[in-house]
C-alpha positions in Angstrom: 0.0 0.0 0.0 1.2 3.5 -0.9 2.7 5.2 2.2 1.3 8.6 1.3 -2.2 7.1 1.0 -1.8 5.5 4.4 -0.8 8.8 5.8 -3.7 10.7 4.2 -6.2 8.0 5.4 -4.8 8.2 8.9 -4.9 12.0 9.0 -8.5 12.0 7.9 -9.4 9.5 10.6 -7.7 11.6 13.2 -9.7 14.6 12.1 -12.9 12.6 12.6 -11.8 12.2 16.2 -11.1 15.9 16.5 -7.3 15.3 16.5 -5.7 17.9 14.3 -2.2 17.9 12.9 0.1 20.9 12.9 1.1 22.2 9.5 1.5 19.9 6.5 2.6 16.3 6.8 6.2 15.8 5.6 7.4 13.5 2.8 11.1 12.9 3.1 12.9 11.0 0.3 16.0 9.1 1.5 19.2 7.9 -0.3 18.2 6.9 -3.8 20.9 4.3 -4.0 19.9 2.5 -0.8 20.0 -1.3 -1.5 16.9 -2.1 0.5 14.2 0.4 -0.2 10.6 0.9 -1.3 10.0 2.2 -4.8 9.9 5.8 -3.7 12.2 5.3 -0.7 10.4 7.9 1.4 9.3 8.4 5.0 6.3 10.4 6.2 5.8 12.3 9.5 3.3 14.7 10.9 2.9 16.5 14.1 -0.2 16.1 16.2 -1.5 19.4 17.5 -2.0 19.2 21.3 -3.2 22.4 23.0 -0.5 23.7 25.2 -2.5 26.3 27.2 -5.4 26.1 29.5 -7.9 28.9 30.0 -7.6 28.5 33.8 -4.7 28.0 36.1 -6.1 25.8 38.8 -4.3 22.5 39.6 -7.4 20.6 38.9 -7.8 22.1 35.5 -4.1 21.5 34.6 -4.5 17.9 35.8 -7.6 17.5 33.6 -5.9 19.0 30.6 -2.9 16.7 31.0 -5.2 13.7 31.2 -7.1 14.9 28.1 -3.8 15.3 26.2 -2.6 11.8 27.2 -5.9 10.4 26.2 -5.8 12.1 22.8 -2.2 10.9 22.2 -3.1 7.3 23.1 -6.1 7.4 20.7 -4.0 8.8 17.9 -1.4 6.1 18.4 -4.2 3.4 18.4 -5.6 4.8 15.1 -2.2 5.0 13.5 -1.0 1.5 14.4 -4.4 -0.1 13.6 -4.3 1.4 10.0 -0.7 0.4 9.4 -1.5 -3.2 10.5 -4.7 -3.5 8.5 -3.8 -1.6 5.3 -0.2 -2.5 4.7 0.4 -5.4 2.3 2.2 -7.5 4.8 2.3 -10.5 2.5 4.7 -8.6 0.2 8.3 -9.5 0.8 9.5 -5.9 0.8 6.8 -4.6 3.1 8.4 -4.0 6.4 6.7 -1.0 8.0 7.9 0.9 11.0 6.3 3.6 13.1 8.0 6.1 15.4 6.4 8.3 18.1 8.6 11.1 19.4 7.8 13.9 21.8 10.3 16.7 22.3 12.6 19.1 20.5 14.4 18.2 17.3 18.1 18.2 18.2 21.2 18.7 16.0 22.0 15.0 16.6 18.6 14.0 15.2 19.1 16.3 12.1 22.5 14.7 11.5 20.9 11.2 11.7 18.3 12.4 9.0 21.0 13.6 6.7 22.9 10.4 7.1 19.9 8.5 5.8 20.0 10.7 2.7 23.8 10.6 2.2 24.6 7.0 3.1 23.1 3.7 4.3 21.6 3.1 7.7 20.8 -0.3 9.1 17.7 -1.2 11.0 19.8 -1.8 14.2 21.4 1.6 13.9 18.0 3.2 13.6 16.6 1.2 16.5 19.6 2.1 18.7 19.2 5.8 17.8 15.5 5.7 18.6 16.2 4.2 22.0 18.9 6.8 22.6 16.6 9.8 22.0 13.7 8.2 23.8 11.5 7.6 20.8 8.8 4.9 20.9 9.1 2.5 18.0 6.8 -0.1 16.5 8.2 -2.6 14.0 6.1 -4.7 11.6 8.0 -7.8 10.3 11.6 -6.5 9.9 10.5 -3.0 10.7 12.8 -1.3 8.1 10.4 1.6 8.0 11.7 3.0 11.3 14.8 4.2 9.4 12.7 6.6 7.3 10.2 7.4 10.0 13.0 8.8 12.2 14.4 10.8 9.3 11.0 12.2 8.3 10.6 13.5 11.9 14.1 15.1 12.1 15.0 16.2 8.5 15.9 19.9 8.3 14.2 21.6 5.4 15.9 24.8 4.4 14.9 24.3 0.8 11.6 22.5 0.2 8.8 21.9 -2.2 5.2 20.7 -1.9 3.3 17.9 -3.5 -0.4 17.6 -3.9 -1.5 13.9 -4.2 -5.1 12.9 -5.2 -6.3 9.4 -4.4 -8.7 7.1 -6.3 -11.6 5.2 -4.8 -10.8 1.6 -4.2 -13.0 0.2 -7.0 -10.7 2.0 -9.5 -7.4 0.6 -8.3 -5.5 -1.0 -11.2 -7.7 0.4 -13.9 -6.7 3.0 -16.5 -6.7 6.5 -15.0 -9.2 9.0 -16.5 -7.2 12.2 -16.6 -8.0 14.9 -19.2 -4.5 15.4 -20.7 -5.5 18.7 -22.3 -6.3 20.1 -18.9 -2.9 19.0 -17.6 -1.3 20.9 -20.5 -3.4 23.9 -19.6 -2.5 23.6 -16.0 1.2 23.5 -16.8 1.0 26.6 -19.1 -0.8 28.6 -16.3 1.3 27.5 -13.3 4.9 26.7 -14.5 7.5 27.3 -13.1 5.6 27.6 -9.8 4.6 24.0 -10.5 7.0 21.8 -12.4 7.6 18.3 -13.8 4.0 18.1 -15.0 4.7 17.0 -18.5 7.7 15.6 -20.5 6.8 17.2 -23.9 9.7 15.7 -25.8 8.7 12.1 -24.8 4.9 12.6 -24.7 4.8 11.7 -21.0 2.2 13.0 -18.6 4.3 13.0 -15.5 1.6 13.8 -12.9 0.0 10.4 -13.7 1.6 7.3 -12.0 2.4 4.3 -14.1 1.8 1.8 -11.3 -1.6 0.4 -10.0 -1.3 2.4 -6.8 -4.1 4.4 -5.1 -2.7 7.7 -6.4 -4.7 9.3 -9.3 -2.2 12.1 -9.9 0.3 14.3 -8.1 1.4 17.9 -8.8 4.6 19.3 -7.4 5.2 23.0 -6.8 6.6 25.8 -4.7 3.5 26.5 -2.4 0.3 24.9 -1.3 -1.7 27.8 -2.9 -0.3 27.1 -6.4 -1.1 23.4 -6.0 -4.7 24.1 -5.1 -5.0 26.3 -8.2 -3.5 23.5 -10.3 -5.9 21.0 -8.8 -8.8 23.2 -9.9 -7.5 23.3 -13.5 -6.9 19.5 -13.9 -10.0 17.7 -15.0 -10.6 14.0 -14.2 -13.4 11.7 -15.3 -13.4 9.6 -12.2 -14.1 10.0 -8.5 -11.5 11.4 -6.1 -11.6 9.8 -2.7 -9.4 12.4 -1.0 -6.3 14.5 -1.5 -3.4 15.6 0.7 -0.6 18.2 0.4 2.9 17.2 1.7 5.9 19.4 2.5 8.9 17.6 1.1 12.6 17.6 0.2 11.8 16.4 -3.3 13.6 18.4 -6.1 16.0 20.1 -3.8 19.2 18.1 -4.5 19.4 17.4 -0.8 21.0 14.0 -1.6 24.0 15.6 -3.3 27.3 16.3 -1.5 29.8 18.7 -2.9 33.0 16.9 -3.1 36.5 18.2 -3.9 38.1 15.0 -5.2 36.9 12.1 -7.3 38.7 9.6 -5.2 36.7 10.6 -2.1 33.4 9.4 -3.7 31.9 6.2 -2.4 29.4 3.6 -3.6 25.8 4.4 -2.7 26.6 8.1 -2.4 25.4 11.1 -4.4 27.7 14.0 -5.3 28.5 17.1 -7.2 31.9 16.7 -8.7 34.1 18.5 -11.2 36.6 17.0 -13.7 37.7 16.8 -17.3 36.7 14.4 -20.0 39.6 11.9 -20.7 37.7 9.4 -22.8 35.2 10.2 -25.5 31.6 9.1 -24.9 30.8 5.7 -26.4 27.6 3.8 -26.7 27.2 0.2 -25.4 24.6 -2.4 -26.0 21.2 -1.2 -24.8 21.8 2.4 -25.8 23.7 3.5 -22.7 26.4 6.2 -23.1 29.6 6.0 -21.1 32.6 8.3 -20.7 35.5 8.8 -18.3 35.9 11.8 -16.0 39.2 12.6 -14.3 40.7 15.1 -11.8 44.1 15.1 -10.1 43.0 12.5 -7.6 41.6 9.8 -9.8 39.1 8.8 -12.5 35.5 7.6 -12.6 33.3 6.1 -15.3 30.1 8.1 -15.8 26.9 7.1 -17.7 23.7 8.4 -19.2 21.5 5.3 -19.4 18.9 4.5 -22.0 15.9 5.8 -20.1 17.4 9.3 -20.2 16.5 9.4 -23.9 17.6 12.7 -25.6 19.9 13.6 -22.7 22.3 11.0 -24.2 22.6 13.2 -27.3 24.0 16.0 -25.0 26.5 13.6 -23.4 27.6 12.3 -26.8 28.7 15.8 -27.8 31.4 15.9 -25.1 35.0 15.5 -26.2 38.3 14.9 -24.4 39.4 18.0 -22.6 36.0 19.4 -21.8 35.6 20.6 -18.2 32.3 19.7 -16.6 30.4 19.5 -13.3 28.4 16.3 -12.8 25.4 15.8 -10.5 24.5 12.3 -9.6 25.4 9.2 -7.7 27.3 5.9 -7.6 25.4 2.6 -7.6 26.6 -0.9 -6.8 28.6 -1.2 -10.0 30.7 1.9 -9.3 29.5 3.9 -12.2 28.5 7.5 -11.8 24.8 7.8 -12.8 24.4 11.3 -14.2 21.3 13.4 -13.2 22.5 16.8 -14.5 25.6 18.2 -16.1 27.0 21.8 -16.1 29.4 22.7 -18.9 32.3 24.6 -17.3 34.5 25.0 -20.4 34.6 23.5 -23.9 37.6 22.3 -25.9 37.8 23.7 -29.4 37.0 21.0 -31.9 38.4 21.3 -35.4 37.9 19.6 -38.7 40.0 20.1 -41.8 38.7 20.8 -45.3 40.2 21.4 -48.7 40.7 25.0 -49.6 38.1 26.9 -51.7 39.0 27.9 -55.3 38.7 31.6 -56.3 35.9 30.5 -58.6 33.8 29.4 -55.5 34.2 25.7 -55.9 35.9 23.5 -53.2 39.1 22.1 -54.5 40.1 18.4 -54.6 43.4 16.7 -54.1 45.8 16.8 -57.0 47.6 13.7 -55.8 50.1 12.8 -53.0 52.1 15.9 -52.2 50.8 17.7 -55.4 48.5 20.2 -53.7 45.0 20.8 -54.9 43.1 21.4 -58.2 39.8 22.8 -59.1 37.6 20.5 -61.3 35.5 23.4 -62.4 38.1 25.9 -63.7 41.3 23.8 -63.7 43.2 26.1 -61.3 46.0 24.3 -59.5 47.3 25.2 -56.0 50.5 23.1 -55.8 51.5 24.1 -52.2 48.1 24.5 -50.7 47.1 23.1 -47.3 43.9 21.9 -45.8 42.0 24.7 -43.9 41.2 24.2 -40.1 37.6 24.9 -39.4 36.3 25.2 -35.8 33.2 23.0 -35.4 30.1 24.1 -33.6 29.8 22.0 -30.4 26.1 22.3 -29.8 26.8 23.0 -26.1 26.9 26.2 -24.1 29.4 27.0 -21.4 28.0 27.6 -17.9 24.7 26.0 -18.9 22.9 23.1 -17.1 21.6 20.1 -19.0 19.2 17.7 -17.3 17.6 14.3 -17.7 14.0 14.3 -19.0 11.1 14.4 -16.5 10.3 10.8 -17.2 13.8 9.7 -16.0 14.3 12.1 -13.1 14.8 11.1 -9.5 12.5 12.4 -6.8 15.3 14.4 -5.2 16.9 15.9 -8.3 16.4 19.6 -8.5 15.2 20.6 -12.0 17.0 23.4 -13.8 14.0 25.7 -13.3 14.7 25.6 -9.5 18.5 25.9 -9.7 18.5 29.5 -8.4 16.4 28.6 -5.4 
């Protein structure tokens, strides 16, 4: 079962019991290269709003307020755990939910833990030990791997953030073709971009707000504020019932997973980085349509790749030549290859081709034979000591410009070029 749907369903049930949440629920994406993960590799958290003040100051009133708060918290926990147990697809091998309840301030130590889940790999035991250390209450279902992301979702610092509005289908429609008016999606994109983004991949004819899996989500729109997402929702037309919707505050499209690193040799498997270097091996295509090249700095070398799903982005990569200076954004998977998400061209090497000289009559000359210069077939003119002319080729790339993978192949955390100044 989709984690965001579970969260939305739980929040709605809490509201029915007059238990409100403070602010927007948070959707935090973790390390995209984690070996054991759900498809979206995300954790969700929300803060239950408990009244902190009483209208009276008597001890009896304070005692009653405390009891009401405890009762409300216990009811909330009961609702949350019951829904996780009943709605999670426990029979699925990779379903290992975890729930964390935490009361208190978010410490720097907790923020550091959250960033570690995004930068590297955390084990279930590490997460459990950390939860015990901070006094958090944990509930593990099966292996309970979900506690890793639950803790991160509670503590993750969000200096840069976006929002996502997710609409959900009624149960009877699960698995059937979604009935979204594509023209209305195009209209929504025209009216709200760049305040909303990643709605459509025009080059590949891909409606990106529509999931391709048989999950409960009908569509999802990503943007800079809740207000613009509500406007977008009003524009998008669907021909099926919407059960509910929820807006999440999230680290999606912020590049939070990327670490700026000075040397290639310091990069590690399962990490994501921003790294500079020079091209030392021309791009080449292997079976399957994947494009590879080698990047080097004074500390070492790494093989980088644009894989087949990145489509036309590979055409950009194939224009690189030895000597070009670039900045790569991406990460290293289990094979040790750098998976490119974005590239910035720092400087381009001049690429030359050589052509025969032009005759004064306007015709390009041909060779007159080995070491005999050139001759013109049109007018017969001979240039016995002529040399080929060096012509600088147009590279089709622009220095200091970003190039990115298409929407259809982009990671949840990757910051699109339209947000690069944020």
